[in-house]
py3Dmol code that shows the C-alpha trace and the ligand (Angstrom):
import py3Dmol

protein = """\
ATOM      1  CA  UNK A   1      94.453  80.250  96.901  1.00  0.00           C
ATOM      2  CA  UNK A   2      97.467  80.938  94.783  1.00  0.00           C
ATOM      3  CA  UNK A   3      98.329  84.705  94.261  1.00  0.00           C
ATOM      4  CA  UNK A   4      98.829  84.050  90.932  1.00  0.00           C
ATOM      5  CA  UNK A   5      95.281  83.249  90.432  1.00  0.00           C
ATOM      6  CA  UNK A   6      94.258  86.296  92.396  1.00  0.00           C
ATOM      7  CA  UNK A   7      96.410  88.567  90.324  1.00  0.00           C
ATOM      8  CA  UNK A   8      94.820  87.016  87.035  1.00  0.00           C
ATOM      9  CA  UNK A   9      91.178  87.677  88.534  1.00  0.00           C
ATOM     10  CA  UNK A  10      90.942  90.900  90.365  1.00  0.00           C
ATOM     11  CA  UNK A  11      92.370  93.449  88.163  1.00  0.00           C
ATOM     12  CA  UNK A  12      94.929  95.453  90.287  1.00  0.00           C
ATOM     13  CA  UNK A  13      95.540  93.317  93.299  1.00  0.00           C
ATOM     14  CA  UNK A  14      95.898  95.108  96.602  1.00  0.00           C
ATOM     15  CA  UNK A  15      98.288  93.710  99.291  1.00  0.00           C
ATOM     16  CA  UNK A  16      99.759  94.410 102.417  1.00  0.00           C
ATOM     17  CA  UNK A  17     103.296  93.491 104.205  1.00  0.00           C
ATOM     18  CA  UNK A  18     103.738  92.981 107.807  1.00  0.00           C
ATOM     19  CA  UNK A  19     106.686  91.796 109.692  1.00  0.00           C
ATOM     20  CA  UNK A  20     106.899  89.143 112.391  1.00  0.00           C
ATOM     21  CA  UNK A  21     108.133  90.016 115.997  1.00  0.00           C
ATOM     22  CA  UNK A  22     111.696  89.242 116.871  1.00  0.00           C
ATOM     23  CA  UNK A  23     110.459  87.096 120.161  1.00  0.00           C
ATOM     24  CA  UNK A  24     107.892  84.476 119.800  1.00  0.00           C
ATOM     25  CA  UNK A  25     106.422  85.914 123.019  1.00  0.00           C
ATOM     26  CA  UNK A  26     104.988  88.821 121.174  1.00  0.00           C
ATOM     27  CA  UNK A  27     103.361  86.886 118.622  1.00  0.00           C
ATOM     28  CA  UNK A  28      99.782  87.656 119.514  1.00  0.00           C
ATOM     29  CA  UNK A  29     100.351  91.287 119.096  1.00  0.00           C
ATOM     30  CA  UNK A  30     101.488  90.761 115.608  1.00  0.00           C
ATOM     31  CA  UNK A  31      98.527  88.383 115.095  1.00  0.00           C
ATOM     32  CA  UNK A  32      96.267  91.420 116.032  1.00  0.00           C
ATOM     33  CA  UNK A  33      97.849  93.395 113.250  1.00  0.00           C
ATOM     34  CA  UNK A  34      97.482  90.648 110.959  1.00  0.00           C
ATOM     35  CA  UNK A  35      93.650  90.391 111.665  1.00  0.00           C
ATOM     36  CA  UNK A  36      93.175  94.187 111.295  1.00  0.00           C
ATOM     37  CA  UNK A  37      94.959  94.112 107.927  1.00  0.00           C
ATOM     38  CA  UNK A  38      92.768  90.853 106.919  1.00  0.00           C
ATOM     39  CA  UNK A  39      89.532  92.878 107.854  1.00  0.00           C
ATOM     40  CA  UNK A  40      90.358  95.976 105.457  1.00  0.00           C
ATOM     41  CA  UNK A  41      89.849  93.293 102.657  1.00  0.00           C
ATOM     42  CA  UNK A  42      93.493  92.988 101.413  1.00  0.00           C
ATOM     43  CA  UNK A  43      93.527  90.468  98.663  1.00  0.00           C
ATOM     44  CA  UNK A  44      96.874  88.804 100.219  1.00  0.00           C
ATOM     45  CA  UNK A  45      99.125  89.572 103.087  1.00  0.00           C
ATOM     46  CA  UNK A  46     102.830  88.986 102.971  1.00  0.00           C
ATOM     47  CA  UNK A  47     104.934  88.334 106.103  1.00  0.00           C
ATOM     48  CA  UNK A  48     108.544  89.139 106.068  1.00  0.00           C
ATOM     49  CA  UNK A  49     111.398  86.830 107.038  1.00  0.00           C
ATOM     50  CA  UNK A  50     113.868  88.317 109.789  1.00  0.00           C
ATOM     51  CA  UNK A  51     117.372  88.812 108.301  1.00  0.00           C
ATOM     52  CA  UNK A  52     119.485  85.751 109.392  1.00  0.00           C
ATOM     53  CA  UNK A  53     116.202  83.538 109.682  1.00  0.00           C
ATOM     54  CA  UNK A  54     115.863  84.330 113.274  1.00  0.00           C
ATOM     55  CA  UNK A  55     111.991  84.831 112.665  1.00  0.00           C
ATOM     56  CA  UNK A  56     111.506  81.593 110.757  1.00  0.00           C
ATOM     57  CA  UNK A  57     108.936  80.192 113.121  1.00  0.00           C
ATOM     58  CA  UNK A  58     107.065  83.466 113.747  1.00  0.00           C
ATOM     59  CA  UNK A  59     106.738  83.995 109.840  1.00  0.00           C
ATOM     60  CA  UNK A  60     105.041  80.809 109.250  1.00  0.00           C
ATOM     61  CA  UNK A  61     102.714  80.800 112.402  1.00  0.00           C
ATOM     62  CA  UNK A  62     101.520  84.283 111.233  1.00  0.00           C
ATOM     63  CA  UNK A  63     101.014  83.183 107.595  1.00  0.00           C
ATOM     64  CA  UNK A  64      99.146  80.220 108.913  1.00  0.00           C
ATOM     65  CA  UNK A  65      96.826  82.427 111.129  1.00  0.00           C
ATOM     66  CA  UNK A  66      96.289  84.703 108.123  1.00  0.00           C
ATOM     67  CA  UNK A  67      94.894  81.686 106.150  1.00  0.00           C
ATOM     68  CA  UNK A  68      92.913  80.477 109.022  1.00  0.00           C
ATOM     69  CA  UNK A  69      91.241  83.825 109.025  1.00  0.00           C
ATOM     70  CA  UNK A  70      90.141  83.181 105.432  1.00  0.00           C
ATOM     71  CA  UNK A  71      92.705  85.528 104.153  1.00  0.00           C
ATOM     72  CA  UNK A  72      95.690  84.528 101.591  1.00  0.00           C
ATOM     73  CA  UNK A  73      99.187  84.793 103.076  1.00  0.00           C
ATOM     74  CA  UNK A  74     102.454  84.999 101.309  1.00  0.00           C
ATOM     75  CA  UNK A  75     105.370  83.767 103.599  1.00  0.00           C
ATOM     76  CA  UNK A  76     108.750  85.361 102.650  1.00  0.00           C
ATOM     77  CA  UNK A  77     111.736  83.041 103.041  1.00  0.00           C
ATOM     78  CA  UNK A  78     115.646  83.937 102.487  1.00  0.00           C
ATOM     79  CA  UNK A  79     118.309  81.769 102.073  1.00  0.00           C
ATOM     80  CA  UNK A  80     121.625  83.803 102.462  1.00  0.00           C
ATOM     81  CA  UNK A  81     122.476  82.716 105.892  1.00  0.00           C
ATOM     82  CA  UNK A  82     121.108  79.240 105.698  1.00  0.00           C
ATOM     83  CA  UNK A  83     122.419  75.708 105.001  1.00  0.00           C
ATOM     84  CA  UNK A  84     120.868  73.527 102.356  1.00  0.00           C
ATOM     85  CA  UNK A  85     119.397  71.538 105.268  1.00  0.00           C
ATOM     86  CA  UNK A  86     117.920  74.498 107.039  1.00  0.00           C
ATOM     87  CA  UNK A  87     116.136  75.443 103.694  1.00  0.00           C
ATOM     88  CA  UNK A  88     114.985  72.116 103.157  1.00  0.00           C
ATOM     89  CA  UNK A  89     113.203  72.019 106.558  1.00  0.00           C
ATOM     90  CA  UNK A  90     111.981  75.553 105.963  1.00  0.00           C
ATOM     91  CA  UNK A  91     110.090  74.548 102.930  1.00  0.00           C
ATOM     92  CA  UNK A  92     108.802  71.148 104.500  1.00  0.00           C
ATOM     93  CA  UNK A  93     107.356  73.437 107.299  1.00  0.00           C
ATOM     94  CA  UNK A  94     105.617  75.642 104.784  1.00  0.00           C
ATOM     95  CA  UNK A  95     104.060  72.693 103.213  1.00  0.00           C
ATOM     96  CA  UNK A  96     103.048  71.017 106.754  1.00  0.00           C
ATOM     97  CA  UNK A  97     101.350  74.739 107.707  1.00  0.00           C
ATOM     98  CA  UNK A  98      99.559  74.476 104.347  1.00  0.00           C
ATOM     99  CA  UNK A  99     101.130  77.625 103.000  1.00  0.00           C
ATOM    100  CA  UNK A 100     101.109  77.608  99.095  1.00  0.00           C
ATOM    101  CA  UNK A 101     102.661  81.083  98.237  1.00  0.00           C
ATOM    102  CA  UNK A 102     106.308  81.913  98.895  1.00  0.00           C
ATOM    103  CA  UNK A 103     108.361  85.193  98.335  1.00  0.00           C
ATOM    104  CA  UNK A 104     111.673  83.824  97.718  1.00  0.00           C
ATOM    105  CA  UNK A 105     114.705  86.013  98.366  1.00  0.00           C
ATOM    106  CA  UNK A 106     118.268  85.629  98.943  1.00  0.00           C
ATOM    107  CA  UNK A 107     118.227  88.112 101.703  1.00  0.00           C
ATOM    108  CA  UNK A 108     120.996  90.495 102.837  1.00  0.00           C
ATOM    109  CA  UNK A 109     124.242  88.605 103.653  1.00  0.00           C
ATOM    110  CA  UNK A 110     125.424  89.105 107.172  1.00  0.00           C
ATOM    111  CA  UNK A 111     128.950  91.134 107.208  1.00  0.00           C
ATOM    112  CA  UNK A 112     130.339  88.052 109.154  1.00  0.00           C
ATOM    113  CA  UNK A 113     129.382  85.654 106.445  1.00  0.00           C
ATOM    114  CA  UNK A 114     130.280  87.787 103.365  1.00  0.00           C
ATOM    115  CA  UNK A 115     133.906  86.223 102.898  1.00  0.00           C
ATOM    116  CA  UNK A 116     133.013  82.663 103.683  1.00  0.00           C
ATOM    117  CA  UNK A 117     131.600  79.891 101.684  1.00  0.00           C
ATOM    118  CA  UNK A 118     128.029  79.635 101.760  1.00  0.00           C
ATOM    119  CA  UNK A 119     125.475  77.296 100.570  1.00  0.00           C
ATOM    120  CA  UNK A 120     123.378  79.897  98.637  1.00  0.00           C
ATOM    121  CA  UNK A 121     124.739  82.871  96.553  1.00  0.00           C
ATOM    122  CA  UNK A 122     121.795  84.176  94.818  1.00  0.00           C
ATOM    123  CA  UNK A 123     117.940  83.827  95.118  1.00  0.00           C
ATOM    124  CA  UNK A 124     117.486  81.747  91.909  1.00  0.00           C
ATOM    125  CA  UNK A 125     119.136  78.798  93.736  1.00  0.00           C
ATOM    126  CA  UNK A 126     116.314  78.799  96.558  1.00  0.00           C
ATOM    127  CA  UNK A 127     113.698  79.303  93.733  1.00  0.00           C
ATOM    128  CA  UNK A 128     114.870  75.974  91.974  1.00  0.00           C
ATOM    129  CA  UNK A 129     114.619  74.187  95.291  1.00  0.00           C
ATOM    130  CA  UNK A 130     111.186  75.525  96.229  1.00  0.00           C
ATOM    131  CA  UNK A 131     110.000  74.475  92.673  1.00  0.00           C
ATOM    132  CA  UNK A 132     111.445  71.003  93.303  1.00  0.00           C
ATOM    133  CA  UNK A 133     109.925  70.320  96.523  1.00  0.00           C
ATOM    134  CA  UNK A 134     106.446  71.219  96.087  1.00  0.00           C
ATOM    135  CA  UNK A 135     103.488  72.906  94.057  1.00  0.00           C
ATOM    136  CA  UNK A 136     103.999  76.437  95.347  1.00  0.00           C
ATOM    137  CA  UNK A 137     103.014  79.754  93.837  1.00  0.00           C
ATOM    138  CA  UNK A 138     106.487  81.591  93.931  1.00  0.00           C
ATOM    139  CA  UNK A 139     106.912  85.321  94.339  1.00  0.00           C
ATOM    140  CA  UNK A 140     110.243  87.401  94.060  1.00  0.00           C
ATOM    141  CA  UNK A 141     111.721  90.533  94.533  1.00  0.00           C
ATOM    142  CA  UNK A 142     112.802  93.117  91.740  1.00  0.00           C
ATOM    143  CA  UNK A 143     114.398  96.871  91.861  1.00  0.00           C
ATOM    144  CA  UNK A 144     113.128  99.603  89.508  1.00  0.00           C
ATOM    145  CA  UNK A 145     116.126 101.669  90.241  1.00  0.00           C
ATOM    146  CA  UNK A 146     118.574  98.574  90.399  1.00  0.00           C
ATOM    147  CA  UNK A 147     119.567  96.340  93.210  1.00  0.00           C
ATOM    148  CA  UNK A 148     122.387  98.257  95.639  1.00  0.00           C
ATOM    149  CA  UNK A 149     124.774  95.588  94.754  1.00  0.00           C
ATOM    150  CA  UNK A 150     124.519  95.601  91.085  1.00  0.00           C
ATOM    151  CA  UNK A 151     127.005  97.564  88.821  1.00  0.00           C
ATOM    152  CA  UNK A 152     124.282  98.399  86.284  1.00  0.00           C
ATOM    153  CA  UNK A 153     120.633  98.369  85.669  1.00  0.00           C
ATOM    154  CA  UNK A 154     121.062  96.283  82.395  1.00  0.00           C
ATOM    155  CA  UNK A 155     123.286  93.736  84.491  1.00  0.00           C
ATOM    156  CA  UNK A 156     120.487  93.612  87.340  1.00  0.00           C
ATOM    157  CA  UNK A 157     117.751  93.079  84.545  1.00  0.00           C
ATOM    158  CA  UNK A 158     119.708  90.023  83.235  1.00  0.00           C
ATOM    159  CA  UNK A 159     119.971  88.541  86.422  1.00  0.00           C
ATOM    160  CA  UNK A 160     116.325  89.394  87.129  1.00  0.00           C
ATOM    161  CA  UNK A 161     115.242  87.334  83.716  1.00  0.00           C
ATOM    162  CA  UNK A 162     117.532  84.298  84.854  1.00  0.00           C
ATOM    163  CA  UNK A 163     115.928  84.381  88.249  1.00  0.00           C
ATOM    164  CA  UNK A 164     112.384  84.316  86.735  1.00  0.00           C
ATOM    165  CA  UNK A 165     113.162  81.565  84.459  1.00  0.00           C
ATOM    166  CA  UNK A 166     113.989  79.432  87.560  1.00  0.00           C
ATOM    167  CA  UNK A 167     110.279  79.125  88.067  1.00  0.00           C
ATOM    168  CA  UNK A 168     108.875  82.833  89.264  1.00  0.00           C
ATOM    169  CA  UNK A 169     105.268  83.337  88.924  1.00  0.00           C
ATOM    170  CA  UNK A 170     105.128  87.027  89.817  1.00  0.00           C
ATOM    171  CA  UNK A 171     107.320  89.794  90.980  1.00  0.00           C
ATOM    172  CA  UNK A 172     106.995  92.575  93.776  1.00  0.00           C
ATOM    173  CA  UNK A 173     109.117  95.539  93.406  1.00  0.00           C
ATOM    174  CA  UNK A 174     111.306  97.288  96.061  1.00  0.00           C
ATOM    175  CA  UNK A 175     109.720 100.532  97.209  1.00  0.00           C
ATOM    176  CA  UNK A 176     110.066 103.689  94.915  1.00  0.00           C
ATOM    177  CA  UNK A 177     108.766 107.149  95.222  1.00  0.00           C
ATOM    178  CA  UNK A 178     108.661 108.238  91.600  1.00  0.00           C
ATOM    179  CA  UNK A 179     106.476 106.496  89.258  1.00  0.00           C
ATOM    180  CA  UNK A 180     108.354 107.238  86.130  1.00  0.00           C
ATOM    181  CA  UNK A 181     111.264 105.011  87.604  1.00  0.00           C
ATOM    182  CA  UNK A 182     108.698 102.169  87.742  1.00  0.00           C
ATOM    183  CA  UNK A 183     107.261 102.720  84.221  1.00  0.00           C
ATOM    184  CA  UNK A 184     110.712 102.822  82.742  1.00  0.00           C
ATOM    185  CA  UNK A 185     111.669  99.539  84.632  1.00  0.00           C
ATOM    186  CA  UNK A 186     108.497  97.952  83.278  1.00  0.00           C
ATOM    187  CA  UNK A 187     109.543  99.010  79.994  1.00  0.00           C
ATOM    188  CA  UNK A 188     112.970  97.623  80.075  1.00  0.00           C
ATOM    189  CA  UNK A 189     111.773  94.465  81.665  1.00  0.00           C
ATOM    190  CA  UNK A 190     109.318  93.610  79.055  1.00  0.00           C
ATOM    191  CA  UNK A 191     111.996  94.355  76.390  1.00  0.00           C
ATOM    192  CA  UNK A 192     114.138  91.726  78.133  1.00  0.00           C
ATOM    193  CA  UNK A 193     111.223  89.122  77.940  1.00  0.00           C
ATOM    194  CA  UNK A 194     110.110  89.575  81.482  1.00  0.00           C
ATOM    195  CA  UNK A 195     106.465  88.993  81.238  1.00  0.00           C
ATOM    196  CA  UNK A 196     105.359  87.555  84.618  1.00  0.00           C
ATOM    197  CA  UNK A 197     103.056  90.230  86.387  1.00  0.00           C
ATOM    198  CA  UNK A 198     104.985  92.938  88.276  1.00  0.00           C
ATOM    199  CA  UNK A 199     103.281  94.266  91.585  1.00  0.00           C
ATOM    200  CA  UNK A 200     104.426  97.967  92.598  1.00  0.00           C
ATOM    201  CA  UNK A 201     105.620  98.055  96.281  1.00  0.00           C
ATOM    202  CA  UNK A 202     104.663 101.395  97.897  1.00  0.00           C
ATOM    203  CA  UNK A 203     105.782 102.647 101.129  1.00  0.00           C
ATOM    204  CA  UNK A 204     103.734 105.143 102.750  1.00  0.00           C
ATOM    205  CA  UNK A 205     106.257 107.439 104.461  1.00  0.00           C
ATOM    206  CA  UNK A 206     104.751 108.739 107.921  1.00  0.00           C
ATOM    207  CA  UNK A 207     107.865 109.861 109.728  1.00  0.00           C
ATOM    208  CA  UNK A 208     110.905 111.338 108.809  1.00  0.00           C
ATOM    209  CA  UNK A 209     113.326 108.938 110.518  1.00  0.00           C
ATOM    210  CA  UNK A 210     111.697 106.028 108.553  1.00  0.00           C
ATOM    211  CA  UNK A 211     112.240 108.112 105.283  1.00  0.00           C
ATOM    212  CA  UNK A 212     115.851 108.511 105.722  1.00  0.00           C
ATOM    213  CA  UNK A 213     116.649 104.905 106.831  1.00  0.00           C
ATOM    214  CA  UNK A 214     114.351 103.442 104.023  1.00  0.00           C
ATOM    215  CA  UNK A 215     116.070 105.313 101.573  1.00  0.00           C
ATOM    216  CA  UNK A 216     119.542 104.620 102.668  1.00  0.00           C
ATOM    217  CA  UNK A 217     118.876 100.875 102.798  1.00  0.00           C
ATOM    218  CA  UNK A 218     116.956 100.388  99.397  1.00  0.00           C
ATOM    219  CA  UNK A 219     118.862 103.111  97.558  1.00  0.00           C
ATOM    220  CA  UNK A 220     115.466 104.486  96.448  1.00  0.00           C
ATOM    221  CA  UNK A 221     115.397 107.991  95.120  1.00  0.00           C
ATOM    222  CA  UNK A 222     113.385 110.480  96.990  1.00  0.00           C
ATOM    223  CA  UNK A 223     111.867 113.058  94.307  1.00  0.00           C
ATOM    224  CA  UNK A 224     112.336 116.822  95.098  1.00  0.00           C
ATOM    225  CA  UNK A 225     108.487 117.222  95.460  1.00  0.00           C
ATOM    226  CA  UNK A 226     108.555 114.640  98.177  1.00  0.00           C
ATOM    227  CA  UNK A 227     111.877 115.914  99.744  1.00  0.00           C
ATOM    228  CA  UNK A 228     109.847 119.166 100.191  1.00  0.00           C
ATOM    229  CA  UNK A 229     107.161 117.609 101.936  1.00  0.00           C
ATOM    230  CA  UNK A 230     109.499 115.781 104.326  1.00  0.00           C
ATOM    231  CA  UNK A 231     111.410 118.967 104.912  1.00  0.00           C
ATOM    232  CA  UNK A 232     108.062 121.213 105.633  1.00  0.00           C
ATOM    233  CA  UNK A 233     106.229 118.307 107.737  1.00  0.00           C
ATOM    234  CA  UNK A 234     108.939 115.990 108.879  1.00  0.00           C
ATOM    235  CA  UNK A 235     109.062 117.592 112.363  1.00  0.00           C
ATOM    236  CA  UNK A 236     105.237 117.164 112.920  1.00  0.00           C
ATOM    237  CA  UNK A 237     104.222 113.497 113.250  1.00  0.00           C
ATOM    238  CA  UNK A 238     100.467 114.108 112.417  1.00  0.00           C
ATOM    239  CA  UNK A 239     101.299 116.225 109.496  1.00  0.00           C
ATOM    240  CA  UNK A 240     103.902 113.984 108.143  1.00  0.00           C
ATOM    241  CA  UNK A 241     101.552 110.765 108.408  1.00  0.00           C
ATOM    242  CA  UNK A 242      98.649 112.827 106.400  1.00  0.00           C
ATOM    243  CA  UNK A 243     101.150 113.963 103.818  1.00  0.00           C
ATOM    244  CA  UNK A 244     102.737 110.484 103.525  1.00  0.00           C
ATOM    245  CA  UNK A 245      99.150 108.909 103.135  1.00  0.00           C
ATOM    246  CA  UNK A 246      98.332 111.388 100.542  1.00  0.00           C
ATOM    247  CA  UNK A 247     101.513 111.120  98.596  1.00  0.00           C
ATOM    248  CA  UNK A 248     101.179 107.150  98.599  1.00  0.00           C
ATOM    249  CA  UNK A 249      97.397 107.620  97.338  1.00  0.00           C
ATOM    250  CA  UNK A 250      98.338 109.841  94.637  1.00  0.00           C
ATOM    251  CA  UNK A 251     101.091 107.447  93.576  1.00  0.00           C
ATOM    252  CA  UNK A 252      98.735 104.475  93.399  1.00  0.00           C
ATOM    253  CA  UNK A 253      95.827 106.326  91.725  1.00  0.00           C
ATOM    254  CA  UNK A 254      98.454 106.962  88.853  1.00  0.00           C
ATOM    255  CA  UNK A 255      99.610 103.474  88.750  1.00  0.00           C
ATOM    256  CA  UNK A 256      95.960 102.106  88.682  1.00  0.00           C
ATOM    257  CA  UNK A 257      95.270 104.456  86.064  1.00  0.00           C
ATOM    258  CA  UNK A 258      98.108 103.176  83.846  1.00  0.00           C
ATOM    259  CA  UNK A 259      97.083  99.447  84.467  1.00  0.00           C
ATOM    260  CA  UNK A 260      99.443  98.024  87.050  1.00  0.00           C
ATOM    261  CA  UNK A 261      98.755  94.590  87.885  1.00  0.00           C
ATOM    262  CA  UNK A 262      98.883  94.847  91.616  1.00  0.00           C
ATOM    263  CA  UNK A 263      99.846  97.351  94.654  1.00  0.00           C
ATOM    264  CA  UNK A 264     101.630  96.105  97.605  1.00  0.00           C
ATOM    265  CA  UNK A 265     101.859  98.282 100.712  1.00  0.00           C
ATOM    266  CA  UNK A 266     104.700  98.153 102.932  1.00  0.00           C
ATOM    267  CA  UNK A 267     102.500  98.796 105.971  1.00  0.00           C
ATOM    268  CA  UNK A 268     105.235  98.541 108.460  1.00  0.00           C
ATOM    269  CA  UNK A 269     102.686  96.928 110.964  1.00  0.00           C
ATOM    270  CA  UNK A 270     100.414  99.945 110.914  1.00  0.00           C
ATOM    271  CA  UNK A 271      96.794  98.999 109.996  1.00  0.00           C
ATOM    272  CA  UNK A 272      95.562 102.586 110.342  1.00  0.00           C
ATOM    273  CA  UNK A 273      97.735 103.751 107.670  1.00  0.00           C
ATOM    274  CA  UNK A 274      96.676 100.784 105.296  1.00  0.00           C
ATOM    275  CA  UNK A 275      93.067 101.612 106.172  1.00  0.00           C
ATOM    276  CA  UNK A 276      93.329 105.306 105.373  1.00  0.00           C
ATOM    277  CA  UNK A 277      94.781 104.519 101.854  1.00  0.00           C
ATOM    278  CA  UNK A 278      92.371 101.827 101.280  1.00  0.00           C
ATOM    279  CA  UNK A 279      89.522 104.355 102.200  1.00  0.00           C
ATOM    280  CA  UNK A 280      91.048 107.122  99.758  1.00  0.00           C
ATOM    281  CA  UNK A 281      90.934 104.508  96.992  1.00  0.00           C
ATOM    282  CA  UNK A 282      87.565 102.674  97.605  1.00  0.00           C
ATOM    283  CA  UNK A 283      85.993 103.850  94.443  1.00  0.00           C
ATOM    284  CA  UNK A 284      88.894 103.777  92.534  1.00  0.00           C
ATOM    285  CA  UNK A 285      89.655 100.057  93.170  1.00  0.00           C
ATOM    286  CA  UNK A 286      85.629  99.302  92.558  1.00  0.00           C
ATOM    287  CA  UNK A 287      85.969 101.231  89.250  1.00  0.00           C
ATOM    288  CA  UNK A 288      89.147  99.312  88.100  1.00  0.00           C
ATOM    289  CA  UNK A 289      87.607  95.828  89.240  1.00  0.00           C
ATOM    290  CA  UNK A 290      84.089  96.748  87.417  1.00  0.00           C
ATOM    291  CA  UNK A 291      86.304  97.840  84.214  1.00  0.00           C
ATOM    292  CA  UNK A 292      87.767  94.508  84.288  1.00  0.00           C
ATOM    293  CA  UNK A 293      84.364  92.863  84.436  1.00  0.00           C
ATOM    294  CA  UNK A 294      83.190  94.902  81.360  1.00  0.00           C
ATOM    295  CA  UNK A 295      86.293  94.064  79.397  1.00  0.00           C
TER     296      UNK A 295
END
"""
ligand_1 = """\
53
LIG
P 119.001 88.136 94.362
O 117.804 88.169 93.186
O 119.721 87.091 94.572
O 119.901 89.615 93.686
C 120.973 89.886 94.742
C 121.832 90.651 93.774
O 122.820 89.652 93.115
C 121.585 91.563 92.910
O 122.503 92.365 92.568
C 121.536 90.723 91.572
O 121.576 91.445 90.199
C 122.477 89.795 91.770
N 122.491 88.595 91.104
C 121.328 87.685 91.170
N 121.547 86.724 90.571
C 122.841 86.584 89.951
C 123.510 85.607 89.285
N 122.942 84.614 88.778
N 124.897 85.860 88.845
C 125.276 87.223 89.361
N 124.401 88.110 90.063
C 123.283 87.763 90.253
N 114.960 90.754 103.147
C 114.663 89.993 104.131
O 115.907 89.659 104.878
N 113.419 89.486 104.621
C 112.492 89.574 103.673
O 111.579 89.166 104.310
C 112.617 90.630 102.647
N 111.521 90.796 101.781
C 111.658 91.610 100.635
C 110.560 91.673 99.959
C 110.578 92.538 98.693
C 109.405 92.833 97.760
C 111.968 93.151 98.513
C 112.127 94.036 97.160
C 113.135 92.798 99.164
C 112.816 92.001 100.314
N 114.018 91.903 101.198
C 113.799 90.990 102.201
C 115.616 92.501 100.743
C 116.215 91.608 99.895
O 116.505 90.219 100.691
C 117.462 92.075 99.551
O 117.129 93.180 98.813
C 118.689 91.319 99.004
O 119.904 92.016 98.942
C 118.369 90.787 97.678
O 117.575 89.722 97.890
P 117.082 89.129 96.390
O 116.180 87.981 96.539
O 116.523 90.117 95.492
O 118.810 88.597 95.831
"""
view = py3Dmol.view(width=600, height=400)
view.addModel(protein, "pdb")
view.setStyle({"model": 0}, {"cartoon": {"style": "trace"}})
view.addModel(ligand_1, "xyz")
view.setStyle({"model": 1}, {"stick": {}})
view.zoomTo()
view.show()
């Protein structure tokens, strides 16, 4: 099933992200994670693409497995370190494996390629190629606090609009910890004429090392309220996990109450964290979907 059809049918969609193993030898472990997450009733499950394309085979293999389980897979694909021929082959493989949904990304540019000529500069070029090669549902990334490389939010939104016009069906945000950043971004995006559904990316922060690393990489701001929680409970793994789940739950309740189109959980291959959040939200998601039926 195409994800855009799910988004248009279910009210706020609920999805999870997993990452493939670096080595094909460990694929069964990740398949077990994928199964646990599918069993939770996630509307779709996305599978990341390792930086540099090293996990390409594992990504499509796990995406196909999710579809075989009766779930809906979203396979990520990046282009920054690939040639046109490699990308063409990757798109052909997605088709061969029956994968209809692709998250088309540029990816981070590896340091050794930064000053060299590359076949791809921006994600828009990849989106155009995927569109030309098949009937895919294409998702893409957006950044409520601006992409780290961009000089201004305004410029980032102009680039985002151009990218969407290449043929994007829906967007998923980078993680954020302050919902007001998301609402402000939604307002500005709509003002620019970006009218595809935007899914909110939520990262349940369950350990302090992960908090530091994620914020450094993404440029996401940690609100004081969350910083206090991390300072107080960061050294106690169980307490931090409980607090991180509670914080993410609260963020999601607020987003659903304000009419968000979808929630995407950056689950970091932890089905227990996803299960705890989904259990916290069972009546809320139910009420949201019942409300949609009554509209
Ligand atoms: P782009 O949309 O190309 O944007 C990159 C930068 O270029 C931005 O600053 C933008 O403003 C600018 N730009 C875009 N178009 C133009 C233009 N036409 N002219 C001038 N400037 C332009 N990385 C992985 O390696 N694997 C994954 O699986 C993965 N999954 C992700 C999932 C989500 C939901 C998100 C939010 C990110 C993910 N990433 C992943 C990280 C992502 O690849 C990086 O953030 C990367 O630096 C940018 O990729 P992009 O597709 O957003 O790039």
